[in-house]
N, C-alpha and C positions, 0 to 999 in steps of 0.2 A: 191834327194838332193845330188847327187854325184858330182855336179859341184861346182866350186868355184865362188862365186858371188862377183864381185868387185863393189864397190860404184862408180857410174859414176862421182860423184862430186870431186873425188880425182884423181890426176895423177896416172898412172899405177905403177910407181916406188914406190910412197908413199903407195899405196894400197897393193902392193906386200910385202913391208917391214912390214906393220902392220899385214898382213896375216901371214907372217913368224913368227912374234913375238907372235901372238895368238896361232899358232900351237905349238910353244915351251912352252908357258905357259899352254896350255891344256895338253901337254905331261907331264909337271912337275906336274900338278894336278893329272893325272892318277898315276904317280909314288908316289905321296904323299898318294893317296888312297890305293895303294898296300902296302905301308909302314904302313898304318893305320891298317892293319891286325895284325901287331905286336906292333905298337906304336899308339894308338888311336888318339892322339892329332894331328897327321899329317893330318888326314881326315878333321878335323875342319879347319885347315889352308887351305886345298884345297877348302873347302866350301867358305871361305872368298874371296879367289882369284877368284873363279867362279862368285860369286855375283858381285865383283868389275869389272870384265872384260866383262860380258855377254852383257851389253847394247851397248858397242862400237864395238862389234865383228860382222863379216859378218854373214849371215844367217846360213851357214853350221857350222861355229865355235860356234855360239850362241847355236846351237842344242847340241854341245858337253858340253858346260857349263851347259845348262839346264839338260842334262842327268846326269852330276855329282851332281848337286844340288838335283835332284830327288832321286838319289841313296842314298845320305846322309840322306835325310829325311825319306826314307823308312827304312833305317837301324835303325834310331832313333825310329821310330814307332814299328819296330820289337823288339827292345831292351826293350821298355816300356811294350809291351805286354808280353814278357818273364818275366820281373820283376813282373808283376801282377800275372802271373801263378806261379812263384816261391813262392810268399807270401802264396798262398793257400796250399802249401805243397803237396796236392794230385796231382796237375798238374805239379809238379817239374820235373818228368821224361819227360813229354811232352815238357816242357820249354827247357830242355836240347837238345831235338831233334830239336826243332824249332831254337834254337841258332846255332846248327851245320848247319842246312839247310840255315839259314840266312847268315852265314859266307861263305858257298859255293856259294850262289846266288850273294853276293856282290863281291866275288873274280872273278867269271865268268863274271859278268856285267862289272867290271873294265877292265878285259882283252879284252872283246869284244869292249869296247869303245876305248881302246888304239890301237887295231888292225884297227878299222875303221878310227881313226885319222891318223895312218901311211899310210893307203890307200888313204887318202884324201877324205873320205866320211863322210857325216853328218848323222843325224838321221831323218827319216820321222816323228817319234813320240817319242821325247825324254822323254815324260812323261809316256810312256808305261813301263811295268815292265819286259819285256822279251827282250829288246834290239832291 
């Protein structure tokens, strides 16, 4: 999926303009996700943007939006699991370790997505957990 797919129904100049706009918005989303490591609400804003833009994006850009959406929901799942472990008190140390690993996983995943976006590459499997 390293090629840019252009919708044949649109003139090239219009398709290129939309493609550029999508690249900028996906980049903004990755920046919001990176900022989300410090200010959590920005990741939620990135999720809203990804859901709003993915249906009208080209195939390779759609893969970036789906990748961002999947990353968000996996983080939420991990946080819920850690919350349940914290309640048991016995598993609290394990929960702290899982939280640290989840933070590193999300950071690496966001950086990988940003690098692939800057290289003009999409994802073969945006639903995969390892990029």
